[in-house]
N, C-alpha and C positions, 0 to 999 in steps of 0.2 A: 808558193809559199816561204820563201827567206827573205822577202819584203814583209810578210804577215809576221814571222819570229821577228826578226827586227823591229818590226813595229810593237808589240808586246814587252819585246827586252824595253825599247825605250818608253813606254807606259809604266812598266814596273820601275825604272828608274825615276821617272817624276815622281811617282806614289810614294818613294822610297824618300824622295828630296823632300816632298811636301810632308811627308811624316815629322821630319827630321826638323823643319823649320816651325811646325806645330809645336815640336818639344821645345825646342826654343824660344820659342813667343811664350811658352807657358813658364818656363825658367828665369824669363827678362819681367813679364808680369809677377811671378813670384818676388822676385828684386823688387821690383816698383815699388809693392805692398809692403815691403819689408824697409826702405827708406822711406816710404810715408808714417807708418808705424813710430820709426826712431822720430822721424821730425815732429811729429806731434807729441810724443811724449816730450822731447824738447822743449818745443813750445809751451807744454802744460808748467816744466819745471821753470821755464822764463817769466809767466806768470805769475808764478806765486814765488818767486822772488822778486820781480816788480812789485808785488802786492807788498813785500814785505818793505821794501824800500822806499814807497809811499807811506808806509807808518811810519817808517824811522823819520821821516823828511817832514810828519803832519805834526807829531808829536814827541821828537824827539828821542825819541827810545823804542823799543820792542818789549814792552813787558807787563806782567798779567795787573798794571794798574790801567791798563787801556779796557779789563772788563768791568762791564757796569757794576756786578757784583761785589768788585774791590771798592772799598771804603776809604784806608787810609793806607799810606807806608808801612807800616805793619802787617796789614792784612795782607799786601803785597809783595812781605818778606817772606812771609808763613807760605801763600800760595807758592811761588818761586821756592821752595823749602822742600814742599809735597811733589810739585810737579818734577825736579830733578832728582827725589830720591826714587819713584818709580813703585813705590812701595807705601805701604801706609807704616805712621809713627807715632808715638807715643807722646805726653807733652816733653817727656824729657829730652827725648831726640830730637825736640821741635826745639826747645827751647835753647839745645847746645849748638846744635846749626846755625838756629840766630845769632847765638855771640859771636860763633867764629866769623859770620857775615858780615855781621851791623856792628860786632862790639858790645853788645848786648841784647838781653832778650831774657826776663825773668819769668820762670813757670807759673806763675799767678795772672800777670800779663798775658802768654801766651793762653793760658785758660779761660782766661775773659773772653779772648778774641776769639777763641776757637765756639765757646759757646754760642757768640753772637752770629758767629760765620753760617753756624750750624743750623740757629734759629733761621737764616734767609738762604739757606741751602746750599750754604757754597763749600760745604764742608759736611762730612756723616762721620759720624762713630761705627769702627769696627774692630770687632774681635782679634786681639793679634797675638801672637806668641807667650809676650809677655805681659799680656793684659789688654787692655783699651788702647787703640790707637784712632787715627784719624787720615781720612783719606778726601780727596777732591769728590766730589759728585760728577755723575758724567754727565749735566747739564755744563759745567764750569769744564771738563776738559775738553768737551766739545764745542764749547761757546769759546774754548783757548785755539782749537783747531780750526773752526771756521775764519776765527780771526787772520790767522795765520797761511788760510787758504789750503789746508792739508784734510787729507782723509785716513780718520783713524777708526 
């Protein structure tokens, strides 16, 4: 009987050790998956960075002028103003920001460019608290994000 008791105790001990090893293996696998997820995330960021560097190397800059919808430097500046504002702006606000960044930008020129850009579906007119404003269309924002390799 003593031999059977020792054998049963040995089996219990082995089962306990196997259970501990299974838990350790599960923890190790979870850590492994976490590391792989982080590496995958870093790899995605690195790909986007390399894409932007490639654009810069090819064109000498990363700006809205790379979008096919943007026809000239004034339109590029307007798109940049709307991209950086993060909200719709009226003609006066756009002209003021152009004057700050470019040194020039009349309301008349801005109005004419916005009309042309609206007809090509680059900007859209929207209601804002102080009247009418302009915002980039979803297609242009999506195109810019795609050009940079990001998802919005």
